[in-house]
C-alpha positions in Angstrom: 116.8 12.0 -42.9 118.4 15.0 -42.3 120.8 16.1 -44.6 123.0 17.6 -41.5 122.3 14.7 -39.1 120.5 11.4 -39.4 119.5 11.8 -35.9 118.7 15.4 -35.9 116.1 17.4 -37.9 116.4 20.8 -38.7 113.4 23.4 -37.9 112.7 23.9 -41.9 112.4 19.8 -42.1 109.6 19.6 -39.0 108.0 22.7 -39.3 105.2 24.5 -41.4 106.1 27.7 -43.4 103.4 30.2 -43.8 103.6 32.7 -46.7 102.5 36.3 -46.0 101.7 38.9 -48.8 102.5 41.7 -46.9 100.4 44.2 -48.4 97.5 42.4 -47.8 98.0 41.0 -44.2 97.2 43.5 -42.0 97.7 47.4 -42.6 98.9 49.1 -39.1 99.1 52.7 -40.5 95.4 53.0 -42.2 96.6 54.1 -45.6 94.8 50.8 -47.3 98.0 48.8 -47.8 99.6 46.0 -45.7 102.9 46.6 -43.8 105.7 45.5 -41.5 104.0 46.7 -38.2 100.7 45.0 -39.4 102.3 41.4 -39.4 104.0 42.0 -35.9 100.5 43.0 -34.9 99.3 39.3 -36.0 101.7 37.1 -34.9 100.0 36.1 -31.8 97.4 34.7 -34.1 100.0 32.9 -36.3 101.7 31.5 -33.0 98.1 30.3 -31.9 97.2 28.8 -35.4 100.7 26.8 -34.8 103.0 27.5 -38.0 106.7 27.4 -37.1 107.9 29.9 -39.7 106.6 33.1 -41.9 107.9 33.7 -45.3 106.9 37.3 -46.2 106.9 38.4 -49.8 109.2 41.1 -50.9 109.3 44.4 -48.5 112.3 46.2 -50.3 112.6 49.5 -52.1 110.6 49.6 -54.8 108.8 51.3 -57.5 106.1 48.5 -57.2 106.0 48.1 -61.2 105.5 44.4 -60.0 104.5 45.0 -56.2 107.9 44.4 -54.9 109.7 41.9 -57.2 111.3 44.8 -59.1 113.8 45.9 -56.3 115.4 49.3 -56.5 117.6 48.5 -53.4 118.0 45.3 -51.7 119.4 47.0 -48.3 116.5 49.2 -47.4 112.9 49.0 -46.6 110.2 50.4 -48.6 108.4 53.2 -47.0 105.0 51.6 -47.9 105.9 48.9 -45.5 107.6 50.7 -42.8 111.2 51.4 -41.7 114.3 49.2 -40.9 113.2 49.8 -37.2 109.7 48.0 -38.2 111.7 44.7 -39.7 114.1 44.8 -36.9 111.2 44.6 -34.8 109.6 42.0 -36.7 112.1 39.8 -36.7 112.7 40.2 -32.8 108.8 39.6 -32.2 109.0 36.6 -34.4 111.9 34.9 -32.5 110.7 35.6 -29.0 107.8 33.3 -30.2 110.5 30.6 -31.3 109.4 31.0 -35.0 111.5 31.6 -38.1 111.4 34.4 -40.5 112.0 33.6 -43.9 112.5 36.5 -46.7 111.7 36.5 -50.6 114.9 37.3 -52.6 114.8 38.4 -56.0 118.0 37.8 -57.5 117.1 37.4 -61.2 116.5 40.9 -61.9 116.4 44.4 -60.5 114.3 47.5 -61.2 115.4 49.6 -63.9 115.5 52.4 -61.2 118.2 50.4 -59.4 121.5 52.3 -59.1 123.2 49.3 -60.7 120.9 49.3 -63.6 121.3 52.9 -64.0 124.9 52.9 -64.3 125.0 49.8 -66.5 122.6 51.8 -69.2 124.4 54.9 -68.9 126.9 53.8 -71.5 128.5 50.8 -73.2 131.8 51.5 -71.8 130.6 51.8 -67.9 131.7 49.3 -65.5 128.6 47.8 -64.5 127.6 47.3 -68.1 128.0 43.7 -67.8 126.2 43.5 -64.6 123.0 42.9 -67.1 122.5 41.2 -70.3 122.9 43.7 -73.2 123.0 42.5 -76.9 123.6 44.2 -80.5 120.3 43.7 -82.6 120.2 41.1 -85.7 121.1 42.5 -88.8 117.5 43.5 -89.6 117.8 45.5 -86.6 115.4 43.1 -84.5 116.0 41.7 -81.1 118.8 39.5 -80.4 116.7 36.2 -80.1 113.0 35.5 -80.0 113.0 35.1 -76.5 109.4 36.1 -74.8 108.3 37.8 -71.5 106.7 35.6 -69.3 104.1 39.1 -68.7 103.7 39.0 -72.3 105.5 40.7 -76.0 108.9 40.1 -76.3 111.9 39.8 -73.8 114.2 42.4 -75.1 114.0 46.1 -74.8 115.7 48.7 -77.1 117.8 51.4 -75.6 118.3 54.9 -77.8 121.1 56.0 -76.0 123.5 52.9 -76.5 122.2 51.5 -79.3 121.6 48.0 -77.7 119.0 45.8 -76.4 118.6 44.7 -72.7 116.9 41.3 -71.6 113.8 41.1 -69.5 112.3 37.9 -68.6 109.5 39.9 -66.9 108.5 43.5 -67.3 110.8 45.9 -69.2 111.0 47.6 -65.8 112.6 44.5 -64.7 115.9 44.1 -66.5 117.6 41.1 -65.7 121.3 40.4 -64.0 124.1 38.9 -65.7 124.5 35.9 -63.3 127.7 35.1 -65.5 129.4 37.9 -64.4 131.4 37.4 -60.9 131.0 40.9 -59.4 127.2 40.3 -59.7 127.6 37.0 -57.7 129.8 38.8 -55.1 127.0 41.6 -54.7 124.1 39.6 -54.3 126.1 37.2 -52.0 126.7 40.2 -49.9 123.1 41.2 -49.9 122.3 37.6 -48.6 124.9 38.1 -45.9 123.3 41.8 -45.1 119.9 40.2 -44.1 121.6 37.1 -42.2 123.6 39.1 -40.2 120.1 41.1 -39.0 118.9 38.0 -37.9 116.9 36.3 -40.8 116.6 32.8 -40.8 116.5 31.9 -44.8 115.3 32.8 -48.4 112.9 32.1 -50.7 114.7 32.8 -53.9 112.3 34.1 -56.6 112.8 32.5 -60.4 115.6 30.6 -59.2 115.3 28.6 -62.6 115.7 31.6 -64.6 119.0 32.8 -63.2 121.3 31.9 -66.2 120.7 32.4 -69.7 122.3 30.4 -72.9 125.6 32.2 -73.4 125.1 31.3 -77.2 121.7 33.4 -77.4 119.8 30.8 -79.6 116.4 30.9 -80.5 113.7 29.1 -78.0 111.9 26.3 -80.2 108.2 26.7 -81.0 105.9 24.5 -78.3 104.3 21.9 -80.1 101.2 21.9 -77.4 100.7 25.3 -77.5 96.6 26.1 -77.2 95.3 29.7 -78.3 94.0 31.5 -75.5 96.8 30.6 -73.3 99.4 33.0 -71.9 101.4 34.2 -75.3 105.0 33.2 -73.3 104.0 29.7 -73.4 103.9 29.7 -77.5 107.7 28.9 -77.2 109.8 26.3 -75.1 111.9 28.5 -72.9 114.9 25.8 -73.5 117.4 28.6 -73.7 116.4 31.2 -71.5 115.9 29.3 -68.1 117.2 26.0 -66.8 120.6 26.3 -67.8 123.6 23.9 -66.6 125.4 26.7 -65.3 122.7 27.9 -62.7 123.5 25.2 -60.4 126.9 26.8 -59.9 125.0 30.1 -58.9 122.8 28.0 -56.5 125.7 26.3 -54.7 127.3 29.8 -54.2 124.2 31.0 -52.7 124.1 28.0 -50.3 127.7 28.5 -49.6 127.0 32.0 -48.2 124.2 30.2 -46.1 126.5 28.0 -44.6 128.6 30.4 -42.8 125.7 30.7 -40.6 123.9 28.5 -38.4 120.8 26.6 -39.6 119.9 29.1 -42.5 118.1 27.7 -45.5 117.0 28.5 -48.8 113.8 27.7 -50.8 113.9 28.0 -55.0 110.9 28.8 -56.7 111.3 26.4 -59.6 108.3 25.3 -62.0 109.9 22.6 -63.8 109.0 18.8 -64.1 110.2 16.8 -61.4 113.2 15.0 -62.6 114.5 18.5 -63.6 113.3 20.2 -60.4 115.4 17.5 -58.1 118.6 18.8 -59.7 118.0 22.1 -57.6 119.1 20.1 -54.4 122.7 19.9 -56.0 125.4 17.5 -56.2 125.7 16.1 -52.4 122.9 18.5 -51.4 124.8 21.5 -52.2 122.2 23.4 -53.8 118.5 24.4 -52.4 117.5 23.1 -49.3 113.9 23.2 -50.4 113.5 23.5 -54.3 109.8 24.0 -54.3 107.5 21.2 -55.3 104.4 22.7 -57.1 103.0 19.3 -58.2 99.6 20.0 -56.1 99.4 23.4 -57.7 99.5 22.1 -61.0 97.9 18.8 -61.1 94.2 17.9 -62.2 92.8 17.2 -58.6 92.8 13.4 -59.5 94.2 10.8 -57.0 95.8 8.4 -59.5 97.5 11.6 -61.2 98.5 13.0 -57.7 99.5 9.5 -56.4 101.8 9.0 -59.1 103.2 12.2 -58.7 104.2 11.5 -54.8 105.7 8.2 -55.8 107.5 9.5 -58.3 108.9 12.5 -56.4 110.0 10.2 -53.3 111.5 7.8 -56.0 113.9 10.4 -57.2 114.6 12.8 -54.6 118.2 12.3 -53.9 119.7 10.9 -50.9 119.2 13.2 -48.2 117.1 15.7 -49.9 114.1 16.9 -48.0 110.9 17.0 -49.6 108.2 19.7 -49.5 104.4 20.6 -50.6 102.6 23.4 -51.4 99.0 24.3 -52.1 98.9 27.6 -52.7 100.7 30.9 -53.4 100.9 34.6 -54.5 100.5 33.7 -58.3 98.2 31.0 -58.6 94.6 30.6 -57.9 93.5 30.0 -54.4 93.1 26.2 -53.6 89.4 26.6 -52.8 88.7 28.2 -56.2 90.5 25.4 -57.9 88.9 22.4 -56.2 86.0 23.4 -54.2 85.3 24.2 -50.5 85.0 20.4 -49.8 88.1 19.1 -51.3 90.2 22.1 -50.1 89.4 20.5 -46.8 91.1 17.3 -47.9 93.6 19.3 -49.6 94.7 20.7 -46.1 94.8 17.0 -44.6 97.0 15.9 -47.3 99.3 18.9 -47.3 100.0 18.4 -43.5 100.3 14.5 -43.7 102.7 14.3 -46.8 106.5 13.7 -45.8 108.4 17.0 -46.3 107.7 20.6 -45.2 104.3 21.9 -46.1 103.9 25.6 -46.9 100.6 27.3 -46.6 99.3 30.6 -47.8 97.7 33.4 -45.9 93.7 32.9 -45.8 93.8 29.3 -47.2 93.4 28.5 -43.5 90.0 30.0 -43.7 88.9 29.2 -46.9 89.3 32.4 -48.5 88.5 32.2 -52.1 89.6 34.1 -55.4 88.0 37.3 -55.3 86.0 38.6 -58.3 87.6 41.9 -59.3 86.5 44.1 -62.6 89.3 44.1 -65.2 89.4 48.0 -64.6 90.4 47.5 -61.1 93.2 45.4 -61.9 96.8 46.2 -60.4 98.4 43.0 -61.3 101.0 43.9 -64.3 100.5 40.2 -65.9 96.5 40.8 -66.0 97.0 44.2 -67.5 99.5 43.0 -70.2 97.4 40.4 -71.5 93.8 41.3 -71.0 91.0 39.0 -71.9 93.2 35.7 -70.8 92.2 36.0 -67.0 95.6 36.1 -66.0 95.5 38.7 -63.0 96.8 37.6 -59.8 95.1 40.2 -58.2 92.1 37.7 -57.0 94.2 35.5 -54.6 96.3 38.4 -53.0 93.3 40.0 -51.5 93.4 41.4 -48.0 93.0 38.9 -45.0 89.6 38.6 -43.6 90.1 38.7 -40.0 86.4 39.8 -38.5 83.2 40.9 -40.1 84.0 44.6 -39.4 84.2 47.3 -42.3 87.3 46.1 -44.3 87.3 42.8 -42.6 89.6 44.0 -39.8 92.3 44.6 -42.2 92.4 48.3 -42.3 90.6 51.3 -41.5 90.4 52.8 -44.9 89.5 51.1 -48.2 92.2 48.6 -48.9 94.1 48.3 -52.1 92.5 45.4 -53.4 88.5 44.7 -52.5 87.3 42.1 -50.2 84.5 39.6 -51.2 80.9 40.2 -49.5 81.3 36.6 -47.9 84.0 38.1 -45.6 81.3 38.8 -43.0 80.7 35.3 -42.5 84.3 33.9 -43.6 86.9 35.5 -41.3 89.2 34.6 -38.5 87.0 35.7 -35.5 84.1 33.7 -36.8 85.9 30.6 -37.3 88.3 30.5 -34.4 84.9 30.6 -32.2 83.3 27.5 -34.4 84.8 24.5 -33.3 84.0 22.5 -36.8 85.2 25.3 -39.1 88.3 25.3 -41.6 90.4 27.4 -39.4 90.2 24.7 -36.9 90.6 21.9 -38.7 93.7 23.5 -39.9 94.7 24.4 -35.9 94.0 20.8 -35.1 96.1 19.4 -37.8 99.0 21.7 -37.2 99.0 20.6 -33.6 98.8 17.0 -34.3 101.9 17.3 -36.8 103.7 19.2 -34.3 103.2 16.6 -31.4 103.7 13.5 -33.9 107.2 12.7 -35.1 105.4 10.2 -37.4 104.0 13.4 -39.1 106.4 15.7 -39.1 109.3 13.6 -40.1 108.3 10.1 -40.3 108.9 7.4 -43.3 106.2 7.4 -46.2 104.7 4.4 -47.5 101.8 4.1 -50.2 98.9 2.0 -49.3 96.3 2.1 -52.0 95.2 4.3 -54.9 92.0 4.2 -57.2 89.9 6.8 -59.3 88.4 8.0 -56.3 90.6 8.0 -53.2 94.1 7.3 -51.9 95.7 6.2 -48.7 99.6 6.3 -47.3 101.2 5.6 -43.9 103.4 7.9 -42.2 105.7 6.1 -39.6 108.2 6.9 -36.7 109.3 4.4 -34.5 106.3 2.0 -33.4 104.1 4.9 -34.2 102.0 4.5 -37.4 99.5 6.6 -39.1 97.1 5.8 -42.1 95.7 8.6 -44.4 92.7 8.0 -46.2 91.8 10.7 -48.8 88.6 10.7 -50.6 89.3 13.4 -53.9 85.6 12.6 -55.0 82.3 13.7 -54.1 80.7 10.5 -53.8 80.8 7.8 -51.1 83.5 5.4 -51.1 84.5 2.1 -49.6 87.9 1.6 -48.5 89.1 -2.1 -47.9 92.7 -2.7 -49.4 93.0 -6.5 -49.8 96.7 -6.8 -48.8 96.5 -4.2 -46.1 94.6 -5.6 -42.9 94.4 -2.9 -40.8 92.8 -1.4 -37.1 92.9 2.0 -35.1 91.1 4.8 -34.2 90.2 8.1 -36.3 92.1 10.7 -35.0 90.6 13.3 -37.3 88.2 13.4 -40.1 87.1 16.4 -42.4 83.8 14.9 -40.7 84.6 15.6 -37.0 81.5 13.4 -35.8 83.8 10.6 -36.9 86.7 11.6 -34.4 87.2 8.5 -32.0 85.6 5.7 -34.0 87.3 2.8 -34.0 88.0 1.2 -37.5 89.1 -2.5 -38.7 89.9 -3.6 -42.2 87.6 -1.7 -44.0 85.8 1.7 -43.6 83.2 3.8 -45.1 84.4 7.4 -46.5 81.8 10.0 -47.3 82.5 12.3 -50.3 84.8 14.8 -49.9 86.1 13.1 -46.8 89.9 12.7 -45.6 90.8 10.6 -42.2 93.7 10.4 -40.4 93.9 7.3 -38.8 96.2 6.2 -35.6 97.0 2.3 -36.1 97.1 -0.1 -33.2 100.3 -1.2 -31.9 99.9 -4.7 -33.5 99.3 -3.3 -37.2 102.9 -1.5 -36.5 
């Protein structure tokens, strides 16, 4: 049910969102780094593929300490990515294709080169001092709390000139804003309006659950489950440095700004358990339209665990809350590197047939894998700051593999990150011409999802799950589809005792089975997923 009108579904409910990491999508100016003109150049591909919206990672002016997630000016485009004219043309061309554009917004922190922080740091009595989080040292001169940085080390940085510490949840070059200050809220709300006035259709809000901190600045407790070899940040439970009750007031304020415009939306990046995640929908759906659900990124690829998470998620969604699913993004290993190439096809079928809005990560549709990059070539600060833990995000951020020419058609010069040798055979051009490729599987799935109301907004009901496979139904009106997913490598016999069925295989990850009739039972090959249109009498 739509949160606006129970008889009308909005674009962000029925559509599919495609994430673009601009540095790695297409280089139009031949400097080895992707740019806005490059994204515009590839819009015909995205239209052909069948996605409905693109989300672009940050392109604002930035020193690039964290590759754009350290913003020095929220109201301008970094020259690395082009100009405001390039951005305006991208918006125009996206809309001309009846697609939507979602921007990445980073409101938790700025760059230390942002004029707000430069003023804040200039003196204790500067009017913008309280725009950031400054604290006196403990009596022993140490940091105010034991809070840790996600990128390693303490989260407090000493400032000699003013004799206080400032808080940074990530790099020291990324000081956190003080969202308890109404002036900060109003300034950021004006940033949102600036881009909405330019025609942006929505925002993906970075680290939404970090935006408000404990006002008593209490120490975080130790994590009893911490294992050596994991990220140092995980040594403590971020009880007081994240997910504070007051964050929901902030999110509600951001939502109110969006409501000043027609059909705009907000996605929240939130890595929390489901029971805490769903609170970000807000009271009476006054919060984020889509608090990102990362279960398919985090859970072990086992049907019973995934099936239980799907049912839990469906059961605790607030009334009118719209679900969403993700299998890849710029911060996590690629899906094919987590579960293998055969299961990545099953994951595609799952992602595009579960109830809710799917988000694709560029390159997953052709089976791009994490690229082996020597440590001496790492660019990502997460990997550089915590060497030896295999935490660099560079392997999943490599250039899009467009064709088998030099540098994969991404650039005419050496890219900022390397391509794998396999790009010669794993690329868009070759797969577009191969009917049984991963790319054409995605394209068929996206086409079916767009055509069938049962798949883009229909009801969800579980059918069966065991240690090998899972099945569920999507329904709208008298149309029903059954999805059967074998999450193992071994063959499987599917015969649910309490659910007789008959129908036609509309799509299988083994395409030779397309069009086959089935009744009450079926054999399922290892690593196979099936989409079955059930006969009317079964609806």
